[in-house]
C-alpha positions in Angstrom: 43.4 39.4 -25.2 39.9 40.6 -24.2 39.0 40.6 -20.5 35.2 40.5 -19.9 33.4 41.4 -16.8 30.0 40.0 -15.8 27.0 41.6 -17.4 24.5 43.7 -15.3 26.5 43.5 -12.1 25.1 44.5 -8.7 26.6 47.0 -6.4 29.5 45.5 -4.4 29.7 42.4 -6.6 33.2 41.0 -7.0 35.0 39.0 -9.7 38.5 37.7 -10.0 40.4 38.0 -13.3 44.1 37.1 -13.8 44.5 36.8 -10.0 43.1 40.3 -9.4 39.8 40.8 -7.5 37.5 43.6 -8.7 34.6 45.2 -6.9 31.8 46.9 -8.7 30.5 50.4 -7.7 27.0 51.0 -9.2 27.2 54.7 -8.5 30.4 55.2 -10.4 29.7 52.4 -12.9 33.3 51.2 -12.4 35.2 48.1 -11.3 38.0 48.8 -8.8 41.0 46.5 -8.8 42.1 45.1 -5.4 45.1 42.9 -6.0 46.1 40.5 -3.2 48.9 41.5 -0.8 52.3 41.0 -2.4 50.8 40.6 -5.9 52.9 41.7 -8.8 49.9 42.0 -11.1 51.0 45.4 -12.3 47.9 47.1 -11.0 48.0 49.2 -7.8 45.2 49.2 -5.4 43.7 52.4 -7.0 43.4 51.0 -10.5 39.9 51.7 -11.8 38.3 50.1 -14.8 35.2 51.5 -16.5 32.7 49.4 -18.5 31.3 49.8 -22.0 29.5 46.8 -23.4 31.1 44.7 -20.6 34.7 45.3 -21.8 37.6 47.3 -20.7 37.8 50.9 -21.8 40.7 52.2 -19.6 43.0 50.9 -16.9 45.7 52.6 -14.9 48.7 50.3 -14.5 51.6 51.2 -12.2 54.6 49.4 -10.8 54.8 45.6 -10.6 57.0 43.2 -12.6 54.4 41.0 -14.3 54.7 42.7 -17.7 52.7 40.0 -19.4 49.7 40.6 -17.2 50.1 44.4 -17.6 50.3 44.0 -21.3 47.2 41.8 -21.4 45.2 44.3 -19.4 46.3 47.3 -21.6 45.5 45.3 -24.7 42.1 44.5 -23.4 41.4 48.2 -22.9 41.8 49.2 -26.6 38.8 50.0 -28.8 39.2 47.0 -31.0 38.2 44.7 -28.1 34.8 46.4 -27.6 32.0 44.1 -28.6 30.1 46.8 -30.6 32.6 48.4 -32.9 33.9 48.2 -36.5 37.4 49.3 -37.2 38.4 49.7 -40.8 40.1 52.1 -43.2 36.9 53.4 -44.7 33.7 55.3 -43.6 30.4 53.6 -43.1 27.8 53.8 -45.9 24.1 54.1 -45.9 23.9 50.3 -46.4 26.4 49.4 -43.7 24.0 47.3 -41.5 25.7 46.1 -38.3 23.8 43.4 -36.6 24.0 45.2 -33.2 21.9 48.0 -34.7 21.6 51.5 -33.2 24.5 52.7 -31.1 27.2 50.8 -33.1 30.5 52.6 -33.2 32.5 52.8 -36.5 36.2 53.9 -36.5 38.1 54.8 -39.7 41.7 54.1 -38.6 43.0 55.8 -41.8 41.3 59.2 -41.4 40.7 59.1 -37.7 37.0 59.8 -38.2 34.5 58.1 -35.9 30.7 57.5 -36.4 27.8 56.3 -34.3 24.8 54.7 -35.8 21.9 56.9 -34.6 19.1 55.6 -36.9 19.1 52.0 -37.9 17.0 51.4 -41.1 18.2 48.7 -43.3 20.2 50.2 -46.2 19.1 53.7 -45.2 21.1 54.2 -42.0 22.1 57.5 -40.4 25.7 57.7 -39.1 26.5 60.7 -36.9 30.1 61.9 -37.2 31.5 62.2 -33.6 35.1 62.7 -34.7 36.9 65.9 -35.7 35.0 66.1 -39.1 31.6 67.5 -39.9 30.2 65.1 -42.6 27.4 63.0 -41.2 26.3 60.1 -43.4 22.6 60.2 -43.9 20.2 59.3 -46.7 19.0 62.1 -49.0 15.4 63.2 -49.0 13.5 61.3 -51.6 10.3 62.9 -53.1 8.2 63.3 -56.2 6.0 65.9 -57.6 6.2 69.2 -59.5 9.0 69.7 -62.1 12.2 68.0 -60.9 15.7 69.4 -61.7 19.2 69.0 -60.3 21.8 71.7 -59.7 25.1 70.7 -58.1 24.5 68.8 -54.9 20.8 69.9 -54.7 17.5 68.7 -56.2 14.6 71.1 -56.8 10.9 70.4 -57.2 9.1 73.3 -58.7 5.3 73.7 -58.5 3.7 76.2 -60.9 0.2 74.8 -60.4 -1.4 73.1 -57.4 -0.5 69.4 -56.8 0.9 66.9 -54.4 4.5 66.4 -53.2 5.0 62.8 -52.0 8.0 62.1 -49.6 9.3 58.5 -49.4 12.4 59.3 -47.4 12.4 62.2 -44.9 14.9 64.8 -44.1 15.6 68.5 -44.1 14.6 70.8 -47.0 14.5 74.5 -48.0 11.2 75.8 -49.3 10.0 78.9 -51.1 6.3 79.8 -51.1 5.1 82.8 -53.1 1.4 83.9 -53.4 -0.3 85.4 -56.4 0.4 89.1 -57.0 -2.3 91.8 -56.8 -3.9 93.4 -59.9 -3.3 97.0 -60.9 -5.9 99.8 -60.5 -7.4 101.9 -63.3 -6.8 105.5 -64.2 -3.4 106.9 -63.2 -3.6 104.2 -60.6 -1.6 102.2 -58.1 0.4 99.1 -59.0 -0.5 95.7 -57.6 1.4 94.5 -54.5 3.5 91.4 -54.8 2.3 88.1 -53.4 3.6 87.1 -50.0 7.1 85.6 -49.9 8.0 82.9 -47.5 11.5 81.3 -47.5 12.1 78.7 -44.7 13.5 75.3 -43.8 11.4 72.3 -42.9 11.9 68.7 -41.8 10.0 66.5 -44.2 8.5 63.1 -43.2 7.3 60.3 -45.4 3.8 61.4 -46.4 1.9 63.3 -49.2 1.9 67.1 -48.9 -0.7 69.3 -50.6 0.7 72.2 -52.6 -1.6 75.1 -53.4 -0.5 77.8 -55.9 -2.4 81.1 -55.8 -3.5 82.8 -59.0 -2.8 86.5 -59.6 -5.5 89.1 -59.0 -7.2 90.6 -62.0 -6.5 94.2 -62.9 -9.6 96.5 -62.8 -11.0 98.1 -66.0 -13.0 100.8 -64.1 -12.1 103.6 -61.8 -14.9 102.5 -59.6 -13.0 99.5 -58.1 -9.7 98.5 -56.6 -7.6 95.9 -58.5 -8.3 92.4 -57.2 -5.9 91.0 -54.6 -3.9 87.9 -55.4 -4.8 84.4 -54.1 -2.9 82.7 -51.3 -0.3 79.9 -51.8 0.3 77.3 -49.2 2.5 74.3 -48.4 3.9 72.5 -45.3 1.6 74.3 -42.9 2.7 77.7 -44.2 0.5 80.2 -46.1 1.7 83.1 -48.2 -0.9 85.9 -48.5 -1.9 87.2 -51.9 -0.7 90.6 -52.9 -3.0 93.7 -52.4 -4.7 95.2 -55.4 -3.8 98.7 -56.6 -6.0 101.7 -55.8 -7.9 103.4 -58.7 -9.1 107.0 -59.4 -12.0 107.0 -57.1 -14.5 109.4 -58.8 -15.7 110.1 -55.2 -16.5 106.4 -54.5 -15.2 105.9 -51.0 -12.1 103.8 -50.5 -11.3 102.8 -54.1 -8.3 105.1 -54.3 -6.5 103.4 -51.4 -4.3 100.4 -52.2 -5.4 97.0 -50.7 -3.5 95.2 -47.9 -1.9 91.9 -48.7 1.4 90.0 -48.8 2.7 93.2 -50.1 0.3 96.2 -50.2 -1.0 97.7 -53.4 -0.1 101.3 -54.4 -2.6 104.1 -53.9 -4.5 105.6 -56.8 -4.1 109.2 -58.0 -7.0 111.6 -58.0 -8.2 114.2 -60.5 -8.5 117.8 -59.2 -12.3 117.8 -59.4 -12.7 114.7 -57.2 -12.4 114.5 -53.5 -10.2 111.7 -52.1 -12.1 109.7 -49.5 -8.9 108.4 -48.1 -7.3 111.9 -48.1 -4.2 113.2 -49.9 -2.0 111.4 -50.6 -4.1 108.3 -51.3 -2.4 105.7 -49.2 -0.8 102.4 -50.3 -1.9 99.2 -48.7 0.0 97.5 -45.8 2.2 94.4 -46.3 2.1 91.3 -44.2 4.9 91.2 -41.6 7.5 88.7 -42.6 6.2 88.3 -46.2 6.3 91.7 -47.9 6.2 95.5 -47.7 3.7 98.4 -48.0 2.5 99.9 -51.2 3.5 103.5 -52.1 1.3 106.5 -51.6 -0.3 108.2 -54.6 -0.6 111.9 -55.4 -3.7 113.8 -56.6 -4.5 117.1 -58.2 -5.3 117.3 -61.9 -2.4 116.7 -64.3 0.0 115.9 -61.4 -2.1 112.9 -60.4 -0.4 109.5 -60.5 -0.3 106.2 -58.6 2.0 104.7 -56.1 4.0 101.5 -56.7 3.0 98.2 -55.3 5.1 96.8 -52.5 7.7 94.1 -53.1 9.2 91.3 -50.9 12.5 93.3 -50.5 11.3 96.9 -50.5 8.2 99.1 -50.2 6.5 100.5 -53.3 7.7 104.0 -54.3 5.6 107.0 -53.4 4.3 109.0 -56.3 5.6 112.6 -56.7 4.1 115.4 -58.9 4.0 114.0 -62.5 6.2 111.0 -61.4 4.4 107.7 -60.7 5.8 105.4 -58.0 8.1 102.5 -58.9 7.2 98.9 -57.8 9.1 97.5 -54.8 11.8 95.0 -55.6 11.6 91.3 -54.9 14.0 88.9 -53.3 16.5 86.4 -54.7 16.0 82.8 -53.6 18.5 79.9 -53.4 18.1 79.1 -57.1 19.3 82.5 -58.1 15.9 83.8 -59.4 14.1 86.9 -58.1 10.5 86.7 -56.9 7.7 88.9 -55.6 8.3 92.3 -57.2 5.6 95.1 -57.1 3.8 96.6 -60.0 4.6 100.2 -61.1 2.1 103.0 -60.6 0.2 104.5 -63.6 0.7 108.1 -64.8 -1.5 110.9 -66.2 -1.9 111.4 -70.0 0.6 114.3 -70.0 3.3 112.3 -68.2 6.3 110.9 -69.9 6.8 107.6 -67.9 5.0 105.1 -65.9 6.3 103.6 -62.6 9.1 101.1 -63.1 8.4 97.4 -62.5 9.9 96.0 -59.3 12.5 93.3 -59.9 11.0 89.9 -59.5 8.2 89.9 -61.9 6.4 93.2 -61.3 4.5 94.9 -64.2 5.2 98.3 -65.7 2.8 101.2 -64.9 1.0 102.8 -67.9 1.1 106.4 -68.9 0.6 108.8 -71.8 -1.9 110.3 -74.3 -4.2 108.4 -76.7 -1.6 108.6 -79.5 1.3 107.3 -77.5 2.6 106.5 -74.1 3.0 103.0 -72.6 0.5 100.4 -71.8 0.8 98.8 -68.3 2.0 95.2 -68.2 1.0 92.2 -66.2 3.0 90.6 -63.4 5.1 87.7 -64.7 3.6 84.2 -64.3 4.9 82.2 -61.3 6.7 85.0 -59.7 4.0 86.6 -57.6 4.7 89.9 -59.3 2.1 92.7 -58.9 0.3 94.0 -62.0 1.0 97.5 -63.4 -1.3 100.3 -62.7 -3.3 101.8 -65.6 -2.7 105.2 -67.2 -5.4 107.8 -67.7 -6.4 107.2 -71.3 -7.8 103.9 -72.5 -5.7 103.5 -75.7 -2.0 103.4 -76.1 -1.6 104.8 -72.6 -3.5 101.9 -71.2 -6.3 102.9 -68.7 -7.0 99.4 -67.6 -4.9 97.9 -64.7 -3.1 94.6 -65.4 -3.3 91.3 -63.6 -0.8 90.1 -61.0 1.4 87.1 -61.7 0.6 83.7 -60.3 2.5 82.2 -57.3 5.0 79.4 -57.0 6.3 76.8 -54.5 9.8 75.3 -54.8 11.4 72.6 -52.6 15.2 72.1 -52.4 17.1 69.4 -50.7 20.7 68.1 -50.5 21.5 65.0 -52.6 25.3 65.2 -52.3 
């Protein structure tokens, strides 16, 4: 038996139900029971009733002999007599559309879970779990663009070239943005720095988002220039900075031996003994962007000992060169899909050296080294990793004098589909 009170009562208003008079207190938002003298209604004079949707929520009954009246009042105070509640043995679904709309209460009397409808969109509702559990019922993000793939409870959209991502149903998503890697320098030179790496979470809304993928910077073929820096990638109001180009053997041209700044900095270029280093010894690596990458490694000069520093990576700085030992590329970071991105390029060695700088994990290129009849040519940064290009060796043949290009960037979007 439901007992209903007047809607929108005023302070001090009274009403009589089952022989009991109640007075409304607008400050406390309660009705106070005041049974007549000698009444056996089962409610004492301090019984208080609170309102939710003009129905009983709780009543304190004490004493009295009218058990039927007491039972009626207690029954009226149970949840199933509220006017805006569904009680069933299952959870609500996205397409559970109560006519009362937002604020509707849903109780699963089998599991004990309870939900409140917080967003009322026909067949795409959001039910907030207010019980002991943690599983909210909400629609998945729905979007299109890039290359779509599914893994477990998640959907991925991968952009390897610029395009649009169109959201038709909003929600939370994880994003990765990697810029293009820097190109390597020439002549026992610095490796290119990795493109800037941004991993974040965003709340998507229904609209079309522009996705821009940065190209890798070109390696330089001359000791008169620094390797080209990579191009920026951007999405969702975030911009990853292109990796810095690797420094080259300067031949006394001011500044070309220093690695360029970028998402991660390019490695410094090594100097021959008969050239002065405008940037000083050791030739410095470029600086990385805070929150996106790390610095490039310093080079070393002085004749046959000269070799380049490694380009910086998203996880670690590029290695500094030592006498006869080029610097390794800095390592990249592993994202939520299990792949590694944004590794730095290895520094290049002199013609008498026996190794080039190692490639940083995450798409970095190898550094070149060695004589005209042997050695190792530098390699480019891997496409769509943002890896830095390898620095060139000292002989333009098998040793590979020319610096190599950085890898292009990438943008990935991941959201829960459950």
